[in-house]
ROPAKE-735026 format. One record per atom (N, C-alpha, C): x, y negated, z; residue in three letters; residue number from 1. Coordinates in Angstrom, 3 decimals. Example, Ala and Ser with C-alpha at 12.3 -4.5 7.8 and 13.67 -1.06 7.14 Angstrom:
<atoms>
> 13.190_5.690_7.800_ALA_1
> 12.300_4.500_7.800_ALA_1
> 13.200_3.300_7.800_ALA_1
> 12.850_2.250_7.080_SER_2
> 13.670_1.060_7.140_SER_2
> 12.900_-0.030_7.870_SER_2
</atoms>
This chain:
<atoms>
> 15.597_10.978_6.354_MET_1
> 14.450_11.441_5.678_MET_1
> 14.637_11.465_4.219_MET_1
> 14.382_12.458_3.273_ASN_2
> 14.493_12.062_1.904_ASN_2
> 13.372_11.268_1.371_ASN_2
> 13.970_10.160_0.817_LYS_3
> 13.092_9.119_0.187_LYS_3
> 12.065_9.938_-1.039_LYS_3
> 12.668_10.856_-1.760_LYS_4
> 11.980_11.403_-2.793_LYS_4
> 10.622_12.237_-2.015_LYS_4
> 10.775_12.863_-0.958_THR_5
> 9.870_13.618_-0.423_THR_5
> 8.886_12.730_0.280_THR_5
> 9.297_11.675_0.886_ILE_6
> 8.262_10.669_1.304_ILE_6
> 7.491_9.937_0.238_ILE_6
> 8.216_9.700_-0.773_PHE_7
> 7.384_9.090_-1.977_PHE_7
> 6.231_10.081_-2.494_PHE_7
> 6.656_11.251_-2.647_LEU_8
> 5.717_12.208_-2.927_LEU_8
> 4.557_12.416_-2.139_LEU_8
> 4.738_12.215_-0.767_LEU_9
> 3.850_12.105_0.263_LEU_9
> 2.729_11.085_0.111_LEU_9
> 3.429_9.873_0.095_VAL_10
> 2.480_8.577_-0.396_VAL_10
> 1.653_8.683_-1.561_VAL_10
> 2.260_9.088_-2.670_MET_11
> 1.591_9.393_-3.866_MET_11
> 0.587_10.229_-3.725_MET_11
> 0.584_11.149_-3.035_ALA_12
> -0.644_12.175_-2.841_ALA_12
> -1.722_11.532_-2.129_ALA_12
> -1.165_10.730_-1.016_LEU_13
> -2.041_10.219_-0.150_LEU_13
> -2.982_9.169_-0.881_LEU_13
> -2.335_8.534_-1.857_LEU_14
> -3.056_7.496_-2.591_LEU_14
> -3.787_7.969_-4.074_LEU_14
> -3.865_9.122_-4.046_LEU_15
> -4.486_9.829_-5.180_LEU_15
> -5.916_9.327_-5.453_LEU_15
> -6.557_9.116_-4.148_ALA_16
> -7.850_8.522_-4.194_ALA_16
> -7.919_7.187_-5.029_ALA_16
> -6.878_6.342_-4.630_SER_17
> -7.080_5.026_-5.357_SER_17
> -6.692_5.209_-6.943_SER_17
> -6.033_6.051_-7.252_LEU_18
> -5.599_6.345_-8.572_LEU_18
> -6.715_7.119_-9.426_LEU_18
> -7.797_7.569_-8.836_SER_19
> -8.783_8.315_-9.502_SER_19
> -9.731_7.199_-10.260_SER_19
> -9.677_5.934_-9.815_ALA_20
> -10.144_4.850_-10.740_ALA_20
> -9.435_4.702_-12.141_ALA_20
> -8.126_4.975_-11.990_ALA_21
> -7.288_4.913_-13.327_ALA_21
> -7.962_6.108_-14.338_ALA_21
> -8.201_7.282_-13.718_GLN_22
> -8.676_8.402_-14.495_GLN_22
> -10.064_8.089_-15.027_GLN_22
> -10.820_7.173_-14.637_ASP_23
> -12.069_6.879_-15.039_ASP_23
> -12.048_5.776_-16.000_ASP_23
> -10.760_5.520_-16.392_GLY_24
> -10.538_4.481_-17.426_GLY_24
> -10.682_3.128_-16.940_GLY_24
> -10.553_2.916_-15.738_LYS_25
> -10.477_1.439_-14.975_LYS_25
> -8.896_1.211_-15.034_LYS_25
> -8.664_-0.014_-14.978_ARG_26
> -7.421_-0.772_-14.933_ARG_26
> -6.824_-0.410_-13.369_ARG_26
> -5.500_-0.056_-13.395_LEU_27
> -4.673_0.084_-12.244_LEU_27
> -4.463_-1.525_-11.816_LEU_27
> -4.435_-1.572_-10.369_ARG_28
> -4.117_-2.665_-9.786_ARG_28
> -2.482_-3.207_-10.160_ARG_28
> -2.172_-4.590_-10.632_PRO_29
> -0.894_-4.685_-10.977_PRO_29
> 0.259_-4.511_-9.786_PRO_29
> -0.051_-4.598_-8.673_ASN_30
> 0.819_-4.309_-7.487_ASN_30
> 0.977_-2.824_-6.988_ASN_30
> 0.472_-2.037_-7.703_LEU_31
> 0.352_-0.585_-7.189_LEU_31
> 1.587_-0.055_-6.676_LEU_31
> 2.657_-0.274_-7.535_LEU_32
> 3.946_0.372_-7.169_LEU_32
> 4.540_-0.377_-6.013_LEU_32
> 4.438_-1.703_-5.913_ASN_33
> 4.969_-2.265_-4.631_ASN_33
> 4.091_-1.735_-3.507_ASN_33
> 2.831_-1.651_-3.660_ASN_34
> 2.027_-1.105_-2.564_ASN_34
> 2.373_0.352_-2.128_ASN_34
> 2.789_1.086_-3.151_LEU_35
> 3.279_2.566_-2.856_LEU_35
> 4.654_2.504_-2.245_LEU_35
> 5.518_1.694_-2.548_ARG_36
> 6.893_1.518_-1.875_ARG_36
> 6.576_1.270_-0.422_ARG_36
> 5.785_0.155_-0.279_PHE_37
> 5.442_-0.412_1.274_PHE_37
> 4.789_0.881_1.970_PHE_37
> 4.082_1.517_1.442_GLY_38
> 3.410_2.695_2.046_GLY_38
> 4.321_3.710_2.349_GLY_38
> 5.393_3.996_1.375_LEU_39
> 6.359_5.002_1.979_LEU_39
> 7.149_4.564_3.217_LEU_39
> 7.474_3.090_3.016_TYR_40
> 8.307_2.651_3.988_TYR_40
> 7.631_2.748_5.332_TYR_40
> 6.408_2.485_5.305_MET_41
> 5.443_2.570_6.515_MET_41
> 5.460_3.779_7.222_MET_41
> 5.016_4.798_6.306_ALA_42
> 4.808_6.149_6.583_ALA_42
> 6.241_6.734_7.264_ALA_42
> 7.448_6.402_6.915_GLU_43
> 8.789_6.870_7.271_GLU_43
> 8.746_6.407_8.900_GLU_43
> 8.136_5.347_9.124_ASN_44
> 8.062_4.850_10.547_ASN_44
> 6.868_5.229_11.435_ASN_44
> 5.965_6.053_10.799_ASN_45
> 4.876_6.659_11.407_ASN_45
> 3.740_5.350_11.676_ASN_45
> 3.665_4.568_10.757_LEU_46
> 2.512_3.690_10.652_LEU_46
> 1.720_3.881_9.483_LEU_46
> 0.492_4.394_9.813_PHE_47
> -0.562_4.773_8.795_PHE_47
> -1.728_4.072_8.754_PHE_47
> -2.092_3.763_7.551_GLU_48
> -3.391_2.818_7.268_GLU_48
> -4.435_3.532_8.145_GLU_48
> -5.309_2.783_8.454_ALA_49
> -6.567_3.091_9.274_ALA_49
> -7.326_4.088_8.496_ALA_49
> -7.568_3.864_7.158_ARG_50
> -8.520_4.661_6.376_ARG_50
> -8.067_6.079_6.442_ARG_50
> -6.727_6.417_6.422_LEU_51
> -6.000_7.789_6.438_LEU_51
> -6.288_8.310_7.951_LEU_51
> -6.055_7.431_8.942_VAL_52
> -6.200_7.921_10.156_VAL_52
> -7.786_8.328_10.632_VAL_52
> -8.639_7.432_10.012_LEU_53
> -10.173_8.021_10.179_LEU_53
> -10.574_9.205_9.382_LEU_53
> -10.050_9.156_8.098_ARG_54
> -10.141_10.422_7.461_ARG_54
> -9.774_11.817_8.210_ARG_54
> -8.539_11.639_8.913_LEU_55
> -8.072_12.785_9.677_LEU_55
> -8.532_12.928_11.065_LEU_55
> -9.556_12.195_11.384_LYS_56
> -10.012_11.914_12.839_LYS_56
> -10.100_13.306_13.634_LYS_56
> -10.807_14.174_12.820_GLY_57
> -10.983_15.490_13.409_GLY_57
> -9.920_16.279_13.725_GLY_57
> -8.779_16.416_12.786_GLU_58
> -7.538_16.941_13.058_GLU_58
> -6.843_16.515_13.965_GLU_58
> -6.777_15.319_14.321_ILE_59
> -5.915_14.680_15.465_ILE_59
> -6.513_14.285_16.688_ILE_59
> -7.915_14.669_16.621_GLY_60
> -8.546_14.541_17.944_GLY_60
> -8.911_13.243_18.181_GLY_60
> -9.452_12.275_17.354_LEU_61
> -9.509_10.845_17.707_LEU_61
> -11.096_10.823_18.486_LEU_61
> -11.109_10.162_19.493_SER_62
> -12.150_9.932_20.167_SER_62
> -13.203_8.738_19.531_SER_62
> -14.372_8.876_20.044_ALA_63
> -15.370_7.890_19.254_ALA_63
> -14.982_6.483_19.728_ALA_63
> -14.439_6.317_20.827_GLN_64
> -13.983_4.951_21.344_GLN_64
> -12.589_4.502_20.440_GLN_64
> -11.705_5.343_20.059_GLN_65
> -10.721_5.142_19.329_GLN_65
> -11.132_4.911_17.800_GLN_65
> -12.150_5.610_17.269_GLU_66
> -12.522_5.367_16.180_GLU_66
> -12.984_4.279_15.933_GLU_66
> -14.140_3.783_16.861_GLN_67
> -14.538_2.212_16.832_GLN_67
> -13.563_1.327_16.795_GLN_67
> -12.656_1.511_17.652_LYS_68
> -11.579_0.449_17.851_LYS_68
> -10.537_0.294_16.473_LYS_68
> -10.588_1.420_15.778_ILE_69
> -9.801_1.382_14.669_ILE_69
> -10.531_0.722_13.347_ILE_69
> -11.853_1.060_13.398_GLU_70
> -12.720_0.590_12.388_GLU_70
> -12.886_-1.015_12.542_GLU_70
> -12.850_-1.289_13.651_ASN_71
> -12.928_-2.904_14.034_ASN_71
> -11.747_-3.484_13.604_ASN_71
> -10.574_-2.956_13.828_LEU_72
> -9.263_-3.467_13.324_LEU_72
> -9.175_-3.443_11.853_LEU_72
> -9.517_-2.326_11.213_MET_73
> -9.579_-2.347_9.840_MET_73
> -10.501_-3.548_9.175_MET_73
> -11.628_-3.533_9.590_LEU_74
> -12.550_-4.537_9.046_LEU_74
> -11.919_-5.808_9.185_LEU_74
> -11.430_-6.372_10.563_ALA_75
> -10.971_-7.656_10.625_ALA_75
> -9.833_-7.848_9.978_ALA_75
> -8.820_-7.042_9.661_TYR_76
> -7.623_-7.046_8.821_TYR_76
> -8.114_-7.420_7.581_TYR_76
> -8.990_-6.472_6.740_GLU_77
> -9.450_-6.638_5.339_GLU_77
> -9.959_-7.932_5.218_GLU_77
> -10.908_-8.519_6.127_GLU_78
> -11.478_-9.730_5.875_GLU_78
> -10.372_-10.808_5.941_GLU_78
> -9.426_-10.824_6.805_SER_79
> -8.369_-11.719_6.861_SER_79
> -7.630_-11.667_5.635_SER_79
> -7.250_-10.349_5.039_ALA_80
> -6.483_-10.274_3.794_ALA_80
> -7.140_-10.795_2.747_ALA_80
> -8.275_-10.443_2.565_ILE_81
> -9.233_-11.149_1.525_ILE_81
> -9.169_-12.711_1.424_ILE_81
> -9.405_-13.308_2.634_ARG_82
> -9.365_-14.661_2.775_ARG_82
> -8.018_-15.277_2.341_ARG_82
> -6.873_-14.839_3.039_ARG_83
> -5.489_-15.027_2.679_ARG_83
> -5.141_-14.885_1.373_ARG_83
> -5.534_-13.965_0.682_GLY_84
> -5.355_-13.551_-0.817_GLY_84
> -5.827_-14.691_-1.559_GLY_84
> -7.232_-14.965_-1.321_SER_85
> -7.881_-15.869_-2.252_SER_85
> -7.222_-17.343_-1.949_SER_85
> -6.905_-17.742_-0.862_ASP_86
> -6.279_-18.959_-0.541_ASP_86
> -4.811_-19.099_-1.263_ASP_86
> -4.188_-18.100_-1.354_ILE_87
> -2.881_-17.847_-2.002_ILE_87
> -3.102_-18.084_-3.721_ILE_87
> -4.203_-17.420_-4.160_LYS_88
> -4.462_-17.582_-5.510_LYS_88
> -4.821_-18.956_-5.992_LYS_88
> -5.586_-19.574_-5.042_VAL_89
> -5.990_-21.199_-5.281_VAL_89
> -4.729_-21.802_-5.386_VAL_89
> -3.733_-21.597_-4.426_LEU_90
> -2.650_-22.415_-4.296_LEU_90
> -1.761_-22.218_-5.533_LEU_90
> -1.840_-20.860_-6.079_GLU_91
> -1.098_-20.504_-7.295_GLU_91
> -1.478_-21.139_-8.425_GLU_91
> -2.831_-21.378_-8.529_LEU_92
> -3.592_-22.246_-9.714_LEU_92
> -2.960_-23.620_-9.561_LEU_92
> -3.130_-24.160_-8.472_LYS_93
> -2.696_-25.586_-8.209_LYS_93
> -1.237_-25.674_-8.687_LYS_93
> -0.423_-24.824_-8.211_PHE_94
> 1.055_-24.989_-8.624_PHE_94
> 1.175_-24.822_-9.989_PHE_94
> 0.444_-23.934_-11.029_ALA_95
> 0.599_-23.807_-12.286_ALA_95
> 0.199_-25.091_-12.881_ALA_95
> -0.890_-25.772_-12.358_SER_96
> -1.425_-27.133_-12.933_SER_96
> -0.403_-28.078_-12.680_SER_96
> 0.394_-28.100_-11.661_LEU_97
> 1.419_-29.099_-11.527_LEU_97
> 2.499_-29.109_-12.693_LEU_97
> 2.740_-27.799_-12.892_LEU_98
> 3.866_-27.608_-14.092_LEU_98
> 3.364_-28.011_-15.315_LEU_98
> 2.047_-28.107_-15.552_LYS_99
> 1.593_-28.298_-16.864_LYS_99
> 1.699_-29.641_-17.393_LYS_99
> 1.926_-30.711_-16.396_GLY_100
> 1.882_-32.197_-16.924_GLY_100
> 3.231_-32.478_-17.375_GLY_100
> 3.184_-33.689_-18.023_ASN_101
> 4.432_-34.161_-18.710_ASN_101
> 5.527_-34.529_-17.864_ASN_101
> 5.141_-34.971_-16.884_ARG_102
> 5.879_-35.420_-15.787_ARG_102
> 5.722_-34.628_-14.360_ARG_102
> 6.772_-33.898_-14.196_ILE_103
> 6.682_-32.727_-12.774_ILE_103
> 7.341_-33.506_-11.484_ILE_103
> 6.511_-33.439_-10.415_ASP_104
> 6.840_-34.010_-9.330_ASP_104
> 7.682_-33.094_-8.475_ASP_104
> 8.789_-33.239_-8.266_ARG_105
> 9.796_-32.079_-7.863_ARG_105
> 9.215_-31.903_-6.283_ARG_105
> 8.891_-32.975_-5.639_ARG_106
> 8.615_-32.891_-4.256_ARG_106
> 7.396_-32.186_-4.039_ARG_106
> 6.277_-32.479_-4.952_GLU_107
> 5.096_-31.576_-4.617_GLU_107
> 5.174_-30.219_-5.068_GLU_107
> 5.899_-29.963_-6.209_THR_108
> 5.967_-28.597_-6.555_THR_108
> 6.721_-27.692_-5.748_THR_108
> 7.810_-28.226_-4.984_GLU_109
> 8.710_-27.689_-3.804_GLU_109
> 7.582_-27.442_-2.869_GLU_109
> 6.815_-28.425_-2.439_LYS_110
> 5.925_-28.464_-1.386_LYS_110
> 5.057_-27.097_-1.504_LYS_110
> 4.477_-27.065_-2.565_GLN_111
> 3.373_-26.013_-3.054_GLN_111
> 4.406_-24.577_-3.042_GLN_111
> 5.251_-24.520_-3.594_ALA_112
> 6.150_-23.337_-3.730_ALA_112
> 6.337_-22.845_-2.302_ALA_112
> 6.726_-23.745_-1.345_ARG_113
> 7.034_-23.277_-0.094_ARG_113
> 5.876_-22.752_0.666_ARG_113
> 4.729_-23.552_0.530_GLU_114
> 3.371_-23.142_1.106_GLU_114
> 2.893_-21.955_0.671_GLU_114
> 3.039_-21.387_-0.568_ILE_115
> 2.700_-20.076_-1.256_ILE_115
> 3.544_-19.124_-0.540_ILE_115
> 4.859_-19.449_-0.530_GLY_116
> 5.701_-18.209_0.024_GLY_116
> 5.389_-18.044_1.665_GLY_116
> 5.236_-19.203_2.330_ARG_117
> 4.918_-18.959_3.898_ARG_117
> 3.432_-18.211_3.827_ARG_117
> 2.429_-18.568_2.888_MET_118
> 1.142_-17.781_3.109_MET_118
> 1.319_-16.288_2.802_MET_118
> 2.298_-16.014_1.949_LYS_119
> 2.559_-14.727_1.394_LYS_119
> 3.247_-13.924_2.519_LYS_119
> 4.137_-14.568_3.247_THR_120
> 4.889_-14.147_4.309_THR_120
> 3.895_-13.646_5.520_THR_120
> 3.012_-14.594_5.668_ASP_121
> 1.867_-14.385_6.713_ASP_121
> 1.085_-13.324_6.469_ASP_121
> 0.712_-13.069_5.247_LEU_122
> -0.129_-12.017_4.890_LEU_122
> 0.633_-10.618_5.209_LEU_122
> 1.927_-10.631_4.882_GLN_123
> 2.749_-9.400_5.161_GLN_123
> 2.810_-9.205_6.622_GLN_123
> 3.135_-10.083_7.173_VAL_124
> 3.284_-10.031_8.853_VAL_124
> 1.872_-9.481_9.416_VAL_124
> 0.818_-10.156_8.960_GLY_125
> -0.518_-9.823_9.370_GLY_125
> -0.713_-8.069_9.250_GLY_125
> -0.345_-7.724_7.821_HIS_126
> -0.661_-6.409_7.644_HIS_126
> 0.526_-5.492_8.547_HIS_126
> 1.644_-5.920_8.812_LEU_127
> 2.508_-5.109_9.605_LEU_127
> 1.856_-5.088_11.122_LEU_127
> 1.237_-6.255_11.617_ASN_128
> 0.752_-6.225_12.873_ASN_128
> -0.383_-5.383_12.949_ASN_128
> -1.409_-5.183_11.780_TYR_129
> -2.530_-4.417_11.741_TYR_129
> -1.931_-2.963_11.996_TYR_129
> -1.042_-2.503_11.077_LEU_130
> -0.371_-1.166_11.323_LEU_130
> -0.040_-0.895_12.640_LEU_130
> 0.580_-1.667_13.340_LEU_131
> 1.105_-1.559_14.558_LEU_131
> -0.124_-1.508_15.627_LEU_131
> -0.963_-2.401_15.564_ASP_132
> -2.149_-2.205_16.305_ASP_132
> -2.949_-0.871_16.178_ASP_132
> -3.071_-0.350_14.835_VAL_133
> -3.680_0.917_14.657_VAL_133
> -2.904_2.041_15.295_VAL_133
> -1.575_1.957_15.219_ARG_134
> -0.842_3.101_15.877_ARG_134
> -0.889_2.937_17.513_ARG_134
> -1.018_1.630_18.026_ASP_135
> -1.055_1.492_19.484_ASP_135
> -2.392_2.115_20.064_ASP_135
> -3.555_2.435_19.286_VAL_136
> -4.540_2.870_19.606_VAL_136
> -4.451_4.444_19.733_VAL_136
> -3.683_4.873_19.073_LEU_137
> -3.342_6.323_19.042_LEU_137
> -2.589_6.902_20.209_LEU_137
> -2.899_7.959_20.638_SER_138
> -1.894_8.354_21.785_SER_138
> -0.437_8.995_21.139_SER_138
> 0.383_9.348_21.938_ALA_139
> 1.696_9.765_21.530_ALA_139
> 1.380_11.258_20.866_ALA_139
> 0.378_11.888_21.310_GLU_140
> 0.426_13.354_20.754_GLU_140
> -0.397_13.135_19.249_GLU_140
> -1.346_12.060_19.166_GLN_141
> -1.942_11.968_18.037_GLN_141
> -0.965_11.426_16.871_GLN_141
> -0.190_10.676_17.127_VAL_142
> 0.994_10.171_16.320_VAL_142
> 1.818_11.490_15.805_VAL_142
> 2.199_12.323_16.929_GLN_143
> 2.981_13.449_16.720_GLN_143
> 2.136_14.491_15.783_GLN_143
> 0.977_14.515_15.899_LYS_144
> 0.057_15.361_14.911_LYS_144
> 0.073_14.882_13.538_LYS_144
> 0.102_13.541_13.479_LEU_145
> 0.151_12.783_11.989_LEU_145
> 1.461_13.188_11.402_LEU_145
> 2.610_12.978_12.149_ASP_146
> 3.821_13.231_11.641_ASP_146
> 4.007_14.673_11.194_ASP_146
> 3.435_15.662_11.961_LYS_147
> 3.736_17.042_11.658_LYS_147
> 2.685_17.447_10.324_LYS_147
> 1.664_16.589_10.208_MET_148
> 0.875_16.867_8.955_MET_148
> 1.329_16.171_8.039_MET_148
> 2.184_15.038_7.989_LYS_149
> 3.026_14.573_7.018_LYS_149
> 4.024_15.498_6.296_LYS_149
> 4.868_16.023_7.476_ASP_150
> 5.759_17.073_7.108_ASP_150
> 5.352_18.387_6.441_ASP_150
> 4.036_18.768_6.822_LYS_151
> 3.329_19.953_6.238_LYS_151
> 2.964_19.464_4.980_LYS_151
> 2.409_18.431_4.664_PHE_152
> 1.916_17.950_3.381_PHE_152
> 3.097_17.893_2.445_PHE_152
> 4.081_17.154_2.952_ARG_153
> 5.389_17.209_2.212_ARG_153
> 5.769_18.518_1.571_ARG_153
> 5.777_19.566_2.401_GLY_154
> 6.338_20.834_1.890_GLY_154
> 5.392_21.433_0.990_GLY_154
> 4.106_21.131_1.134_ALA_155
> 3.060_21.731_0.170_ALA_155
> 3.242_21.076_-1.250_ALA_155
> 3.561_19.605_-1.261_MET_156
> 3.818_19.024_-2.479_MET_156
> 4.972_19.522_-3.097_MET_156
> 6.058_19.765_-2.495_ARG_157
> 7.323_20.203_-2.845_ARG_157
> 7.004_21.618_-3.691_ARG_157
> 6.426_22.403_-3.018_GLU_158
> 5.834_23.760_-3.681_GLU_158
> 5.265_23.309_-5.016_GLU_158
> 4.109_22.662_-4.767_ARG_159
> 3.399_22.383_-6.091_ARG_159
> 4.208_21.987_-7.119_ARG_159
> 5.202_20.938_-6.881_LEU_160
> 6.022_20.426_-8.058_LEU_160
> 7.051_21.444_-8.520_LEU_160
> 7.438_22.227_-7.651_GLU_161
> 8.507_23.472_-8.134_GLU_161
> 7.466_24.286_-8.890_GLU_161
> 6.408_24.590_-8.778_LYS_162
> 5.353_25.596_-9.581_LYS_162
> 5.177_24.901_-10.942_LYS_162
> 4.978_23.627_-10.750_LYS_163
> 4.732_22.837_-12.070_LYS_163
> 5.720_22.969_-13.161_LYS_163
> 7.154_22.947_-12.633_GLY_164
> 8.131_23.152_-13.480_GLY_164
> 8.626_21.886_-14.101_GLY_164
> 9.606_21.721_-15.069_PRO_165
> 10.193_20.598_-15.666_PRO_165
> 8.907_19.866_-16.339_PRO_165
> 9.199_18.337_-16.242_ARG_166
> 8.259_17.471_-16.964_ARG_166
> 8.345_17.763_-18.463_ARG_166
> 7.268_17.534_-19.116_ARG_167
> 7.546_17.543_-20.691_ARG_167
> 7.973_16.084_-21.066_ARG_167
> 8.820_16.091_-22.297_PRO_168
> 9.265_14.858_-22.822_PRO_168
> 8.089_13.880_-23.044_PRO_168
> 8.623_12.613_-22.906_LEU_169
> 7.691_11.650_-23.157_LEU_169
> 7.239_11.457_-24.626_LEU_169
> 5.973_11.265_-24.893_PRO_170
> 5.633_10.953_-26.296_PRO_170
> 6.126_9.905_-26.898_PRO_170
> 6.227_9.736_-28.320_PRO_171
> 6.880_8.577_-29.049_PRO_171
> 6.124_7.251_-28.588_PRO_171
> 6.901_6.316_-28.383_GLY_172
> 6.142_4.882_-27.994_GLY_172
> 5.660_4.875_-26.358_GLY_172
> 6.055_5.842_-25.609_ALA_173
> 5.675_5.807_-24.180_ALA_173
> 6.875_4.896_-23.592_ALA_173
> 6.445_4.251_-22.437_PRO_174
> 7.485_3.344_-21.799_PRO_174
> 8.304_4.378_-21.331_PRO_174
> 9.815_4.055_-21.290_ALA_175
> 10.937_4.663_-20.801_ALA_175
> 11.267_4.398_-19.286_ALA_175
> 10.695_3.272_-18.989_ASP_176
> 11.054_2.690_-17.576_ASP_176
> 10.194_3.391_-16.560_ASP_176
> 10.771_4.152_-15.713_PRO_177
> 9.974_4.979_-14.496_PRO_177
> 9.027_3.926_-13.669_PRO_177
> 9.211_2.656_-13.756_GLU_178
> 8.340_1.845_-12.816_GLU_178
> 6.901_1.738_-13.530_GLU_178
> 6.959_1.976_-14.873_GLU_179
> 5.673_1.845_-15.540_GLU_179
> 4.855_3.045_-15.321_GLU_179
> 3.486_2.917_-15.744_GLU_180
> 2.675_4.012_-15.393_GLU_180
> 2.994_5.247_-16.535_GLU_180
> 3.141_6.431_-16.029_ASP_181
> 3.483_7.614_-17.000_ASP_181
> 2.216_8.176_-17.649_ASP_181
> 2.199_8.181_-18.820_PRO_182
> 0.961_8.517_-19.743_PRO_182
> 0.823_10.082_-19.665_PRO_182
> 1.772_10.792_-19.095_ARG_183
> 1.744_12.434_-19.024_ARG_183
> 0.862_12.936_-17.959_ARG_183
> 0.649_12.151_-17.030_ASP_184
> -0.118_12.509_-15.764_ASP_184
> -1.520_12.126_-15.723_ASP_184
</atoms>
């Protein structure tokens, strides 16, 4: 599957989250990493619960499936918020360990390993959540989502072709493609 095409798909699916940026609000710092992860998951037919729920009529989601997916989503989000805040607290403690005149190697190593373990647990939890959402869906529903993904990809390709080549960057704009593009 063409990575560029899948990237366009996920970008379009996440336009709702980018609307906050258009309102003058600050973008989340990990947005690009989240987009990359979303691309990878979409390639493997793992879709976020919010997307599945948004398309419930098109894929024929039953009321029981809808309720189960909502429950999975709420449980995951609660867990992710708790784990994320625990990680932030540990990162603050780690930063304070590094500010002293004398740095305890064993303690800083212990803290760094704990932060790494917690981040890994958070990522594994997210993967399990996506797999659980997919397990609620029937094979036909997953196939419908995959077809919608392909259809959407084609529409995005046509839209980009109509748009034509991109304008040159204004003076002072970041040349790094990883940074936010001020033209859009």
